[in-house]
All heavy atoms as an XYZ file, in Angstrom:
877
protein
N     -29.782     74.063     88.144
C     -29.406     75.090     88.936
C     -29.340     76.398     88.215
O     -28.784     76.441     87.089
C     -27.958     74.775     89.487
C     -27.442     75.830     90.514
S     -25.691     75.528     91.070
C     -25.782     73.830     91.532
N     -29.780     77.512     88.795
C     -29.828     78.729     88.153
C     -28.496     79.479     88.158
O     -27.675     79.437     89.134
C     -30.881     79.717     88.857
C     -32.345     79.253     88.745
C     -33.153     80.288     89.660
C     -32.853     79.217     87.379
N     -28.152     80.114     87.096
C     -26.929     80.775     86.928
C     -27.180     82.246     87.508
O     -28.236     82.640     87.745
C     -26.319     80.924     85.539
O     -27.276     81.741     84.788
C     -26.137     79.522     84.957
N     -26.057     82.997     87.677
C     -26.280     84.385     88.123
C     -27.036     85.093     87.069
O     -28.003     85.862     87.424
C     -24.807     85.115     88.336
C     -24.973     86.554     88.445
C     -24.062     84.483     89.443
N     -26.852     84.915     85.756
C     -27.574     85.459     84.685
C     -29.101     85.217     84.744
O     -29.953     86.026     84.560
N     -29.306     83.858     85.020
C     -30.754     83.428     85.174
C     -31.450     84.240     86.258
O     -32.542     84.611     86.151
C     -30.820     81.954     85.477
C     -30.378     81.081     84.262
O     -30.416     81.395     83.155
O     -29.842     79.888     84.699
N     -30.746     84.373     87.444
C     -31.281     85.033     88.470
C     -31.568     86.530     88.258
O     -32.510     87.118     88.663
C     -30.413     84.824     89.750
C     -30.563     83.389     90.309
C     -29.642     83.232     91.506
N     -29.551     81.756     91.896
C     -30.388     81.310     92.743
N     -31.316     82.067     93.344
N     -30.336     80.004     93.114
N     -30.577     87.119     87.599
C     -30.693     88.554     87.160
C     -31.963     88.708     86.288
O     -32.820     89.609     86.532
C     -29.537     89.120     86.506
C     -28.317     89.172     87.448
C     -29.781     90.383     85.846
C     -27.019     89.460     86.754
N     -32.053     87.830     85.279
C     -33.236     87.887     84.426
C     -34.551     87.621     85.225
O     -35.519     88.352     85.057
C     -33.133     86.803     83.262
C     -34.281     86.954     82.317
C     -34.243     85.772     81.262
N     -33.044     85.385     80.821
C     -32.355     84.289     81.166
N     -32.908     83.448     81.997
N     -31.227     83.997     80.588
N     -34.570     86.658     86.046
C     -35.761     86.371     86.859
C     -36.207     87.663     87.753
O     -37.426     87.994     87.662
C     -35.440     85.258     87.864
C     -36.458     84.888     88.775
C     -36.032     83.766     89.743
O     -35.375     84.062     90.708
O     -36.359     82.623     89.468
N     -35.310     88.276     88.384
C     -35.639     89.523     89.144
C     -36.023     90.632     88.290
O     -37.008     91.384     88.535
C     -34.504     89.862     90.080
C     -34.808     91.148     90.827
C     -34.245     88.824     91.102
N     -35.278     90.926     87.195
C     -35.608     91.935     86.276
C     -37.025     91.775     85.612
O     -37.808     92.714     85.657
C     -34.556     91.927     85.072
C     -34.822     93.001     84.057
C     -33.831     92.903     82.896
N     -33.749     91.555     82.179
C     -34.611     91.160     81.359
N     -35.707     91.869     81.032
N     -34.482     89.985     80.659
N     -37.316     90.501     85.250
C     -38.606     90.205     84.578
C     -39.810     90.440     85.759
O     -40.873     90.905     85.438
C     -38.641     88.970     84.009
C     -37.855     88.962     82.719
C     -37.841     87.526     82.052
O     -38.210     86.473     82.676
O     -37.331     87.549     80.881
N     -39.430     90.044     86.925
C     -40.420     90.223     88.099
C     -40.728     91.671     88.237
O     -41.838     91.949     88.705
C     -39.951     89.484     89.300
N     -39.755     92.472     88.061
C     -39.976     93.985     88.271
C     -40.638     94.588     87.007
O     -40.927     95.773     87.020
C     -38.563     94.643     88.481
C     -37.815     94.165     89.666
C     -38.141     94.861     90.935
N     -37.226     94.521     91.982
C     -37.307     93.392     92.764
N     -38.237     92.480     92.560
N     -36.348     93.205     93.689
N     -40.812     93.762     85.982
C     -41.303     94.316     84.725
C     -40.340     95.183     83.850
O     -40.776     96.003     83.052
N     -39.043     95.032     84.145
C     -38.112     95.821     83.474
C     -37.527     95.141     82.195
O     -37.408     93.943     82.199
C     -36.914     96.123     84.408
C     -37.079     97.077     85.532
C     -38.345     97.388     85.998
C     -36.055     97.673     86.256
N     -38.035     98.309     87.026
C     -36.750     98.540     87.138
C     -34.732     97.756     86.180
C     -36.079     99.348     88.159
C     -34.038     98.566     86.971
C     -34.682     99.404     87.989
N     -37.186     96.031     81.225
C     -36.502     95.454     80.082
C     -34.992     95.429     80.405
O     -34.539     96.049     81.293
C     -36.764     96.401     78.886
O     -36.199     97.701     79.164
C     -38.241     96.525     78.505
N     -34.268     94.758     79.516
C     -32.790     94.777     79.605
C     -32.255     96.207     79.512
O     -31.321     96.633     80.160
C     -32.134     93.856     78.585
C     -32.264     92.500     78.883
C     -31.540     91.520     77.822
O     -31.210     91.956     76.780
N     -31.177     90.393     78.278
N     -32.880     96.999     78.581
C     -32.476     98.404     78.316
C     -32.580     99.144     79.642
O     -31.694     99.850     80.027
C     -33.333     98.886     77.230
C     -33.024    100.351     76.835
C     -31.666    100.550     76.245
O     -31.188     99.648     75.512
O     -30.848    101.589     76.401
N     -33.819     98.997     80.316
C     -34.038     99.803     81.513
C     -32.972     99.418     82.561
O     -32.395    100.257     83.297
C     -35.389     99.613     82.108
C     -35.806    100.352     83.264
C     -37.246    100.308     83.654
C     -37.501    101.170     84.873
N     -38.928    101.160     85.201
N     -32.715     98.139     82.770
C     -31.729     97.656     83.850
C     -30.392     98.229     83.453
O     -29.667     98.661     84.252
C     -31.778     96.173     83.992
C     -30.703     95.670     84.914
C     -30.858     96.267     86.324
C     -30.937     94.174     85.068
N     -30.016     98.034     82.128
C     -28.619     98.443     81.709
C     -28.384     99.940     82.006
O     -27.386    100.384     82.485
C     -28.487     98.179     80.287
N     -29.407    100.761     81.753
C     -29.324    102.225     82.042
C     -29.166    102.493     83.495
O     -28.322    103.237     83.987
C     -30.461    103.015     81.352
C     -30.543    104.450     81.918
C     -30.451    102.938     79.828
N     -30.041    101.831     84.291
C     -30.131    102.030     85.685
C     -28.788    101.495     86.358
O     -28.332    102.187     87.273
C     -31.297    101.304     86.382
N     -28.181    100.562     85.888
C     -26.953     99.889     86.488
C     -25.608    100.517     85.821
O     -24.586    100.157     86.225
C     -26.961     98.376     86.366
N     -25.921    101.292     84.754
C     -24.753    101.873     84.025
C     -23.885    100.864     83.429
O     -22.622    100.947     83.576
C     -23.996    102.891     84.984
C     -24.886    104.024     85.367
C     -24.163    104.956     86.316
C     -25.093    106.129     86.715
N     -24.799    106.695     87.966
N     -24.419     99.856     82.805
C     -23.710     98.905     81.986
C     -24.390     98.816     80.663
O     -25.373     99.424     80.451
C     -23.773     97.509     82.734
C     -25.176     96.976     82.808
C     -23.109     97.493     84.031
C     -25.254     95.601     83.333
N     -23.670     98.183     79.635
C     -24.170     98.117     78.302
C     -25.211     97.047     78.235
O     -25.156     96.041     78.864
C     -23.032     97.849     77.297
O     -22.645     96.460     77.367
N     -26.266     97.264     77.405
C     -27.344     96.340     77.144
C     -26.719     95.068     76.693
O     -27.141     93.928     76.986
C     -28.444     96.905     76.260
C     -29.562     95.911     76.064
C     -30.533     96.508     75.082
C     -31.584     95.500     74.730
N     -31.205     94.563     73.643
N     -25.781     95.080     75.725
C     -25.224     93.950     75.093
C     -24.455     93.093     76.203
O     -24.578     91.880     76.168
C     -24.233     94.318     73.897
O     -23.196     95.058     74.475
N     -23.744     93.724     77.126
C     -23.102     92.947     78.161
C     -24.204     92.226     79.025
O     -24.043     91.026     79.257
C     -22.225     93.844     78.979
C     -21.583     93.096     80.246
C     -20.535     92.293     79.924
C     -22.050     93.235     81.481
C     -19.960     91.597     81.076
C     -21.479     92.688     82.528
C     -20.463     91.806     82.267
N     -25.276     92.949     79.424
C     -26.310     92.398     80.243
C     -26.868     91.217     79.483
O     -27.179     90.181     80.047
C     -27.313     93.398     80.567
C     -28.609     92.963     81.389
C     -28.058     92.379     82.648
C     -29.494     94.096     81.556
N     -27.105     91.355     78.248
C     -27.622     90.260     77.405
C     -26.802     89.006     77.425
O     -27.254     87.909     77.494
C     -27.929     90.731     75.968
O     -28.438     89.705     75.186
N     -25.474     89.205     77.305
C     -24.513     88.105     77.400
C     -24.570     87.418     78.764
O     -24.434     86.129     78.877
C     -23.137     88.551     76.998
C     -23.018     88.862     75.484
C     -21.586     89.317     75.168
O     -20.657     89.172     76.063
O     -21.459     89.611     74.000
N     -24.621     88.300     79.823
C     -24.673     87.687     81.237
C     -26.005     86.808     81.375
O     -25.868     85.713     81.805
C     -24.647     88.783     82.273
C     -24.896     88.203     83.621
C     -23.204     89.469     82.160
N     -27.081     87.395     80.944
C     -28.389     86.663     81.117
C     -28.516     85.478     80.162
O     -28.931     84.422     80.649
C     -29.482     87.583     80.830
C     -29.772     88.572     81.986
C     -31.035     89.448     81.770
O     -31.756     89.246     80.702
O     -31.265     90.239     82.576
N     -28.098     85.646     78.980
C     -28.305     84.653     77.925
C     -27.239     83.604     77.655
O     -27.516     82.499     77.393
N     -25.945     84.022     77.889
C     -24.792     83.204     77.529
C     -23.979     82.819     78.757
O     -22.977     82.125     78.611
C     -23.927     83.871     76.541
C     -24.669     84.077     75.162
C     -23.772     84.712     74.183
C     -24.665     84.979     72.947
N     -23.758     85.783     71.888
N     -24.380     83.292     79.935
C     -23.678     82.932     81.148
C     -22.300     83.575     81.223
O     -21.509     83.145     81.984
N     -22.182     84.705     80.593
C     -20.920     85.458     80.756
C     -20.760     85.893     82.129
O     -21.588     86.203     82.839
C     -21.018     86.755     79.844
C     -19.661     87.490     79.845
C     -19.750     88.662     78.814
C     -18.477     89.449     78.876
N     -17.558     89.110     77.826
N     -19.471     85.728     82.559
C     -19.041     86.145     83.915
C     -19.308     87.728     84.151
O     -19.018     88.453     83.258
C     -17.682     85.894     84.312
C     -17.482     84.279     84.411
O     -18.481     83.554     84.774
N     -16.300     83.886     84.126
N     -19.716     87.994     85.375
C     -19.867     89.375     85.669
C     -18.971     89.689     87.034
O     -18.977     88.903     87.929
C     -21.345     89.780     85.989
C     -21.584     91.250     86.219
C     -21.958     88.873     87.010
C     -23.087     91.698     86.191
N     -18.352     90.808     86.960
C     -17.501     91.161     88.060
C     -18.309     91.561     89.284
O     -19.582     91.844     89.185
C     -16.614     92.326     87.750
O     -17.332     93.495     87.647
N     -17.786     91.523     90.429
C     -18.467     91.836     91.698
C     -18.988     93.268     91.565
O     -20.094     93.568     92.032
C     -17.555     91.661     92.888
C     -18.158     91.932     94.238
C     -19.404     91.192     94.537
C     -17.124     91.781     95.347
N     -18.200     94.145     91.094
C     -18.529     95.571     91.076
C     -19.776     95.706     90.133
O     -20.712     96.522     90.596
C     -17.350     96.407     90.455
C     -17.635     97.869     90.280
O     -18.156     98.475     91.295
O     -17.541     98.423     89.196
N     -19.783     95.119     89.052
C     -20.989     95.245     88.153
C     -22.177     94.509     88.783
O     -23.325     95.030     88.578
C     -20.705     94.720     86.754
C     -19.621     95.447     85.961
C     -19.374     94.932     84.615
C     -19.951     96.985     85.895
N     -21.974     93.387     89.369
C     -23.046     92.701     90.098
C     -23.672     93.558     91.181
O     -24.884     93.613     91.218
C     -22.592     91.346     90.610
C     -23.707     90.473     91.249
C     -24.697     90.112     90.223
C     -23.081     89.217     91.847
N     -22.886     94.253     91.801
C     -23.381     95.202     92.902
C     -24.231     96.266     92.227
O     -25.282     96.627     92.745
C     -22.201     95.805     93.695
C     -21.537     94.875     94.699
C     -20.238     95.535     95.150
C     -22.502     94.654     95.827
N     -23.766     96.813     91.108
C     -24.574     97.806     90.365
C     -25.915     97.284     89.977
O     -26.946     97.923     90.124
C     -23.847     98.300     89.195
C     -22.747     99.260     89.516
C     -22.308     99.986     88.242
N     -20.849     99.929     88.072
C     -20.267    100.212     86.913
N     -20.927    100.665     85.860
N     -19.012    100.174     86.847
N     -25.923     96.031     89.415
C     -27.178     95.402     88.982
C     -28.185     95.183     90.205
O     -29.299     95.549     90.148
C     -26.987     94.122     88.262
C     -28.138     93.293     88.034
C     -26.198     94.402     86.923
N     -27.614     94.650     91.255
C     -28.355     94.365     92.428
C     -28.989     95.623     93.069
O     -30.155     95.705     93.274
C     -27.545     93.694     93.499
N     -28.144     96.764     93.117
C     -28.667     98.014     93.665
C     -29.720     98.546     92.757
O     -30.699     99.116     93.216
C     -27.559     98.931     93.904
C     -26.684     98.567     95.079
O     -27.191     97.894     95.904
N     -25.442     98.970     95.029
N     -29.528     98.530     91.424
C     -30.480     99.006     90.402
C     -31.864     98.228     90.579
O     -32.909     98.947     90.481
C     -30.059     98.870     89.047
N     -31.732     97.014     90.877
C     -33.003     96.159     90.997
C     -33.580     96.140     92.426
O     -34.573     95.647     92.693
C     -32.763     94.716     90.598
C     -32.529     94.531     89.108
C     -31.992     93.064     88.818
C     -33.809     94.783     88.301
N     -32.788     96.820     93.261
C     -33.208     96.879     94.662
C     -33.423     95.469     95.247
O     -34.359     95.155     95.893
C     -34.500     97.707     94.987
C     -34.646     98.111     96.453
O     -33.758     98.199     97.099
O     -35.852     98.281     96.869
N     -32.367     94.650     94.922
C     -32.416     93.237     95.252
C     -31.148     92.913     96.104
O     -30.160     93.701     96.109
C     -32.434     92.394     94.034
N     -31.098     91.745     96.730
C     -30.020     91.327     97.487
C     -29.030     90.751     96.572
O     -29.333     89.764     95.785
C     -30.523     90.267     98.572
O     -29.344     89.581     99.020
N     -27.741     91.210     96.639
C     -26.687     90.657     95.787
C     -26.485     89.249     96.152
O     -26.042     88.383     95.438
C     -25.455     91.577     95.804
C     -24.673     91.290     96.943
C     -24.659     91.530     94.521
N     -26.678     88.981     97.413
C     -26.474     87.574     97.950
C     -27.335     86.607     97.120
O     -26.909     85.421     96.895
C     -26.894     87.485     99.375
C     -26.780     86.134     99.998
C     -27.143     86.101    101.461
O     -27.869     86.966    101.935
O     -26.663     85.242    102.221
N     -28.599     86.941     96.832
C     -29.446     86.104     96.073
C     -28.875     85.648     94.695
O     -28.940     84.539     94.193
C     -30.832     86.786     95.847
C     -31.704     85.936     94.855
C     -32.299     84.749     95.363
C     -31.893     86.375     93.668
C     -33.178     84.067     94.506
C     -32.749     85.611     92.758
C     -33.292     84.498     93.143
O     -34.086     83.712     92.343
N     -28.233     86.602     93.993
C     -27.643     86.393     92.769
C     -26.535     85.284     92.706
O     -26.387     84.555     91.839
C     -27.132     87.684     92.061
C     -28.187     88.565     91.743
C     -28.163     89.869     92.160
C     -29.305     88.217     90.997
C     -29.236     90.809     91.894
C     -30.397     89.085     90.731
C     -30.246     90.394     91.151
N     -25.838     85.252     93.819
C     -24.711     84.273     93.892
C     -25.103     83.062     94.762
O     -24.337     82.086     94.735
N     -26.288     83.022     95.302
C     -26.693     81.896     96.170
C     -27.033     80.712     95.197
O     -27.812     80.768     94.236
C     -27.880     82.313     96.873
C     -28.341     81.247     97.926
O     -27.934     80.185     97.939
N     -29.273     81.692     98.769
N     -26.586     79.594     95.594
C     -26.834     78.277     94.767
C     -28.082     77.651     95.384
O     -28.549     76.709     94.644
C     -25.586     77.375     94.740
C     -24.449     78.038     94.163
C     -23.217     77.008     94.123
N     -22.039     77.685     93.675
C     -21.616     77.793     92.421
N     -22.348     77.279     91.536
N     -20.572     78.404     92.108
N     -28.543     78.097     96.419
C     -29.806     77.536     96.979
C     -31.030     78.041     96.267
O     -30.946     78.745     95.261
N     -32.124     77.885     96.873
C     -33.423     78.402     96.271
C     -34.052     79.571     97.017
O     -35.192     79.840     96.955
C     -34.353     77.254     96.213
C     -34.018     76.082     95.363
C     -33.811     76.562     93.916
O     -34.621     77.311     93.414
O     -32.817     76.132     93.344
N     -33.146     80.357     97.750
C     -33.707     81.451     98.414
C     -34.113     82.503     97.473
O     -33.548     82.898     96.527
C     -32.545     82.006     99.341
C     -32.949     82.939    100.424
C     -31.886     83.118    101.453
C     -30.907     84.186    101.102
N     -29.953     84.559    102.126
N     -35.272     83.159     97.790
C     -35.899     84.082     97.028
C     -35.283     85.504     97.220
O     -34.660     85.696     98.277
C     -37.495     84.220     97.227
C     -38.111     83.027     96.827
C     -38.155     82.957     95.377
C     -38.961     81.632     94.819
N     -38.743     81.361     93.467
N     -35.287     86.354     96.209
C     -34.692     87.687     96.447
C     -35.442     88.406     97.600
O     -36.687     88.268     97.777
C     -34.911     88.405     95.132
C     -35.989     87.639     94.388
C     -35.981     86.275     94.973
N     -34.592     89.196     98.358
C     -35.152     89.946     99.489
C     -35.069     91.344     99.093
O     -34.111     91.998     99.181
C     -34.254     89.648    100.720
C     -34.836     90.189    101.997
O     -35.837     90.881    101.916
N     -34.073     90.092    102.986
N     -36.215     91.907     98.648
C     -36.356     93.210     98.175
C     -35.889     94.239     99.283
O     -36.382     94.165    100.407
C     -37.720     93.546     97.778
C     -37.935     94.901     97.169
C     -39.260     94.972     96.657
N     -39.479     96.341     96.020
C     -39.348     96.582     94.710
N     -38.928     95.716     93.870
N     -39.470     97.800     94.244
N     -35.032     95.106     98.924
C     -34.553     96.165     99.883
C     -33.473     95.718    100.847
O     -33.008     96.484    101.655
N     -33.058     94.474    100.722
C     -32.047     93.958    101.645
C     -30.731     93.783    100.859
O     -30.451     92.690    100.319
C     -32.475     92.601    102.197
O     -31.412     92.121    102.936
N     -30.050     94.793    100.686
C     -28.731     94.842     99.905
C     -27.571     94.312    100.715
O     -27.523     94.617    101.993
C     -28.468     96.202     99.438
C     -29.531     96.771     98.462
C     -29.094     98.079     98.093
N     -30.200     98.665     97.194
C     -30.254     99.897     96.907
N     -29.473    100.775     97.379
N     -31.228    100.291     96.112
N     -26.744     93.674    100.045
C     -25.451     93.270    100.714
C     -24.398     94.310    100.298
O     -24.106     94.300     99.066
C     -25.086     91.833    100.349
C     -23.799     91.264    100.851
C     -23.791     91.298    102.378
C     -23.547     89.915    100.271
N     -23.872     94.991    101.162
C     -22.981     96.122    100.738
C     -21.577     95.681    101.154
O     -21.304     95.152    102.221
C     -23.323     97.410    101.467
C     -24.680     98.003    101.145
C     -24.941     99.179    101.959
C     -24.848     98.205     99.663
N     -20.657     95.980    100.242
C     -19.202     95.659    100.441
C     -18.492     96.997    100.643
O     -18.788     97.930     99.897
C     -18.627     94.903     99.266
C     -19.121     93.570     99.063
C     -19.982     93.196     97.998
C     -18.715     92.552     99.907
C     -20.425     92.009     97.864
C     -19.100     91.218     99.688
C     -20.018     90.924     98.698
N     -17.455     97.001    101.505
C     -16.608     98.153    101.573
C     -15.810     98.168    100.299
O     -15.566     97.252     99.699
C     -15.603     97.912    102.686
C     -16.192     97.935    104.096
C     -15.138     97.513    105.138
C     -16.800     99.206    104.465
N     -15.574     99.420     99.844
C     -14.855     99.516     98.531
C     -13.437     98.807     98.568
O     -13.095     98.180     97.555
C     -14.544    101.052     98.450
C     -15.574    101.704     99.329
C     -15.945    100.686    100.394
N     -12.824     98.667     99.687
C     -11.580     97.975     99.838
C     -11.793     96.480     99.524
O     -10.954     95.840     98.921
C     -10.917     98.086    101.262
C     -10.581     99.563    101.526
C     -11.744    100.426    102.071
O     -12.859    100.018    102.196
O     -11.434    101.642    102.287
N     -12.909     95.901    100.062
C     -13.155     94.503     99.812
C     -13.488     94.271     98.381
O     -12.984     93.301     97.730
C     -14.392     94.059    100.626
C     -14.823     92.576    100.438
C     -13.658     91.539    100.741
C     -15.943     92.154    101.281
N     -14.169     95.095     97.751
C     -14.551     95.035     96.292
C     -13.248     95.096     95.554
O     -13.038     94.303     94.580
C     -15.534     96.067     95.877
O     -15.861     95.948     94.545
N     -12.363     96.039     95.852
C     -11.096     96.199     95.141
C     -10.245     94.949     95.286
O      -9.657     94.474     94.307
C     -10.410     97.495     95.542
C     -11.037     98.736     95.097
C     -10.493     99.961     95.828
O      -9.647     99.840     96.641
N     -10.865    101.124     95.354
N     -10.119     94.498     96.530
C      -9.346     93.284     96.746
C      -9.789     92.075     95.963
O      -9.098     91.370     95.458
C      -9.267     92.967     98.224
N     -11.137     91.944     95.995
C     -11.811     90.765     95.273
C     -11.378     90.868     93.761
O     -11.124     89.878     93.189
C     -13.238     90.743     95.464
N     -11.489     92.007     93.199
C     -11.133     92.301     91.870
C      -9.618     91.915     91.548
O      -9.337     91.271     90.593
C     -11.360     93.707     91.344
C     -12.834     94.078     91.240
C     -13.475     93.450     89.998
O     -12.908     93.439     88.979
O     -14.610     93.016     90.171
N      -8.776     92.438     92.382
C      -7.293     92.299     92.217
C      -6.906     90.833     92.390
O      -6.062     90.294     91.689
C      -6.508     93.158     93.202
C      -6.633     94.522     92.924
C      -5.981     95.427     93.993
O      -5.676     94.941     95.092
N      -5.912     96.732     93.781
N      -7.592     90.040     93.268
C      -7.308     88.664     93.595
C      -8.087     87.708     92.635
O      -7.984     86.583     92.767
C      -7.622     88.362     95.035
C      -6.706     89.073     96.035
C      -7.187     88.807     97.399
C      -5.328     88.637     95.908
N      -8.979     88.325     91.838
C      -9.792     87.498     90.919
C     -10.684     86.538     91.583
O     -10.805     85.372     91.227
C      -8.928     86.816     89.830
C      -8.030     87.760     89.079
N      -8.536     88.645     88.123
C      -6.683     87.972     89.146
C      -7.496     89.341     87.588
N      -6.334     88.941     88.226
N     -11.216     87.001     92.764
C     -12.139     86.151     93.569
C     -13.505     86.091     92.905
O     -13.989     87.053     92.336
C     -12.230     86.608     94.948
C     -11.004     86.757     95.838
C     -11.292     87.257     97.222
C     -10.327     85.360     95.963
N     -14.127     84.893     92.945
C     -15.519     84.887     92.473
C     -16.327     85.449     93.458
O     -15.989     85.756     94.615
C     -15.902     83.307     92.311
O     -15.952     82.757     93.582
N     -17.678     85.620     93.143
C     -18.588     86.176     94.061
C     -18.682     85.368     95.296
O     -18.629     85.863     96.417
C     -20.040     86.332     93.297
C     -21.131     86.684     94.346
C     -21.182     87.990     94.774
C     -21.930     85.797     94.857
C     -22.170     88.340     95.686
C     -22.872     86.182     95.810
C     -23.030     87.587     96.152
N     -18.811     83.999     95.146
C     -18.908     83.106     96.341
C     -17.676     83.172     97.163
O     -17.781     83.126     98.373
C     -19.227     81.700     95.855
C     -19.622     80.779     97.023
C     -20.860     81.278     97.791
O     -21.788     81.539     97.135
N     -20.711     81.457     99.070
N     -16.509     83.232     96.594
C     -15.352     83.385     97.402
C     -15.317     84.717     98.167
O     -14.871     84.777     99.389
C     -14.047     83.293     96.430
C     -13.773     81.955     95.887
C     -12.717     82.038     94.832
O     -12.706     82.848     94.027
N     -11.882     80.925     94.878
N     -15.740     85.744     97.634
C     -15.848     87.080     98.280
C     -16.797     86.923     99.398
O     -16.531     87.464    100.578
C     -16.256     88.130     97.370
O     -15.323     88.163     96.234
C     -16.184     89.521     97.985
N     -17.967     86.423     99.250
C     -19.013     86.208    100.318
C     -18.406     85.369    101.460
O     -18.620     85.638    102.613
C     -20.260     85.541     99.718
C     -20.987     86.422     98.792
C     -21.198     85.063    100.915
C     -21.503     87.726     99.393
N     -17.641     84.226    101.063
C     -17.043     83.396    102.078
C     -16.089     84.188    102.828
O     -15.944     84.049    104.093
C     -16.437     82.180    101.406
C     -17.409     81.214    100.853
O     -18.649     81.305    101.175
O     -16.963     80.318    100.047
N     -15.276     85.022    102.245
C     -14.322     85.856    102.913
C     -15.014     86.815    103.836
O     -14.558     86.999    104.973
C     -13.396     86.638    101.903
C     -12.325     87.487    102.431
C     -11.360     86.688    103.273
C     -11.689     88.292    101.343
N     -16.012     87.432    103.362
C     -16.794     88.400    104.215
C     -17.424     87.654    105.458
O     -17.373     88.165    106.591
C     -17.883     89.114    103.394
C     -18.707     90.145    104.149
C     -17.875     91.236    104.676
C     -19.777     90.707    103.185
N     -17.975     86.440    105.224
C     -18.527     85.675    106.297
C     -17.457     85.329    107.322
O     -17.769     85.361    108.559
C     -19.186     84.406    105.803
C     -20.540     84.656    105.085
O     -21.107     85.807    105.126
O     -20.902     83.748    104.360
N     -16.320     84.910    106.888
C     -15.215     84.605    107.782
C     -14.766     85.803    108.626
O     -14.664     85.678    109.802
C     -13.981     84.003    106.993
N     -14.722     86.929    107.932
C     -14.370     88.176    108.657
C     -15.378     88.524    109.773
O     -15.035     88.843    110.831
C     -14.263     89.364    107.625
C     -13.961     90.594    108.375
C     -12.791     91.052    108.870
C     -15.013     91.540    108.571
C     -12.585     92.237    109.428
C     -14.884     92.798    109.100
C     -13.632     93.050    109.704
O     -13.462     94.313    110.249
N     -16.572     88.505    109.352
C     -17.796     88.823    110.239
C     -17.749     87.794    111.470
O     -18.049     88.215    112.590
C     -19.036     88.780    109.513
C     -19.228     90.008    108.656
O     -18.549     91.089    108.865
N     -20.016     89.971    107.640
N     -17.489     86.543    111.172
C     -17.430     85.510    112.204
C     -16.298     85.835    113.269
O     -16.556     85.793    114.470
C     -17.177     84.158    111.632
O     -17.098     83.148    112.599
N     -15.169     86.171    112.787
C     -14.076     86.434    113.628
C     -14.352     87.797    114.377
O     -14.160     87.879    115.601
C     -12.686     86.674    112.850
C     -11.635     87.252    113.705
C     -12.318     85.310    112.284
N     -14.959     88.791    113.740
C     -15.297     89.957    114.396
C     -16.415     89.808    115.567
O     -16.191     90.500    116.587
C     -15.873     90.988    113.406
O     -14.879     91.395    112.428
N     -17.311     88.891    115.297
C     -18.261     88.709    116.331
C     -17.706     88.010    117.531
O     -18.065     88.293    118.682
C     -19.448     87.876    115.750
C     -20.396     88.662    114.932
C     -21.670     87.779    114.589
N     -21.339     86.738    113.700
C     -21.478     86.770    112.391
N     -21.889     87.914    111.775
N     -21.209     85.711    111.646
N     -16.716     87.158    117.312
C     -16.061     86.376    118.366
C     -15.269     87.233    119.272
O     -15.109     87.052    120.446
C     -15.235     85.253    117.817
C     -15.979     84.127    117.195
C     -15.071     83.082    116.562
O     -13.966     83.177    116.685
N     -15.764     82.053    116.023
N     -14.691     88.468    118.683
C     -13.909     89.284    119.460
C     -14.808     90.184    120.478
O     -14.262     90.696    121.349
C     -13.206     90.245    118.503
C     -12.046     89.562    117.833
C     -11.280     90.616    116.971
C     -10.140     89.850    116.217
N      -9.345     90.812    115.463
N     -16.042     90.291    120.239
C     -16.943     91.105    121.073
C     -17.290     90.455    122.293
O     -17.266     89.376    122.637
C     -18.228     91.430    120.343
C     -17.942     92.348    119.157
C     -19.195     92.755    118.419
C     -18.903     93.665    117.270
N     -20.104     94.043    116.506
């Protein structure tokens, strides 16, 4: 099973980008990116969003445990409030996605 770091590396390399280029574009340190890709270091939702946006990739793909391929140009955007709540509650990416899915499900039922 691919880790978030494996998926970031996969998309970065498919774009022909170096770690340096991605780090600059996402406004994170190259050493941190290297640890995420190579050592499986955890990445916060906020930083994952920056990486996904820099790569013009779907953030959903990075947290997906399935084999779904990245969807170029299809970004998953979080309201700042959701991102802040996820950080404060120490939610994982998957927990945040599950919370968003539940919210959207309830919202659709109200219509």
